[in-house]
N, C-alpha and C positions, 0 to 999 in steps of 0.2 A: 553207611549201608546197614540195614537191619538183617539179622540172620533169621531165616524162616524156621518155624517150629518143626522138629522132626517127629515122626510117628514111632520111631524105634528108639528104645531106651537101653541103657546098660543093664545086662542081665537077661535080656530077651533071648529066647531060642529062635534062630532063624535058619532058613534054607537058601542056598545059592541058586539063582534062576538062570544065570548066564556066565560065561567065561570058562576058564580052564578047570575050575572046581565045581562045575554044575552038579547039583544034587547033594552036595555035602551039607551037613548040618553042624551048627555050633552055637556058642553063646557069645553075645556081644560083650567084650571086655573094656572097650573104650569108644567114645563117640567124639568125632571131630566135626563140630557144628559148622565151622567156617567153610569147610569144603564139602559138606553133605556126605561124609564118609564115616565108616565105622571099622573097628578092628575086631574080627571074629576069631575065636580060638580055633586053631587048626585049619584055617581057610586062608588062601592066598599067601602061602609060606614061601619066603625067598631064602636062599643060601647067602650068608654074609661071611666074608673072609675077615676074621678078627685078628689083629696083631696083638701079641702079648705085651701088655703094659703093666705099670705098677698098680693100676687100678683093677685090671682084669686078671692079672697073673698068668692066665693060660690063653694061648692063641689057638687058632684052628678055624674050622668052618662051623658056624652056628646057624640055626634056623630062626628066622625072624618073621613074625606075623606082620603083613603089610596091610594098609587100608584098602577097603573095597567100597565102592559107591553104593548108597542105599537103594538106588533103583535096581540093582542086581540082586536084591534080597527080598524075601517074603517072610513074614512072621509065621511061626508055627503055633497053631492052637493045639491044646492038649487033646481035644476031642475030635476035631475035624481036619487036622493037617494044615497045609499052607493056606494062608488067608490074608485079607487086607484088614486094616485097622479102622474102626469107626469109633464114634464118641457118643456118650449119652450123659445126661445129668442125673445124679442121685436125688433122693427126696430132700436132702439137706443142702443141695446146690453144688456138691462136689462133682467135678468132671471125671468120668471114668472112660478108660479105653475098653472097647468091646470087639469081639470077633464079628466080622461082617457076615459070615456063613451061619453060625449057630446062635449068635447074640450073647454068648457068655462073656463074663469079664475076663480080661487078659491079665 
């Protein structure tokens, strides 16, 4: 099975469109292509009870960023806010991602 191309990349600023964290903004820290999910900094945070081991040294309750599906996210354009991603080809043939609203490069 081939994995489809995702329009969101690591380092993109995104906003959450649905779920418990609706309206929150963050930066993508990791992309999980096989499941069409990403991990966004400070979004979809779960509490994890961690036992003290020789590797961690300290136990307690830690906050862990959990994956969120890309259909629940929208890319944030610097000039016009939340938008969709489009593509265009540069003069030398390189493919660029552009904002669908204002047409600027992302």
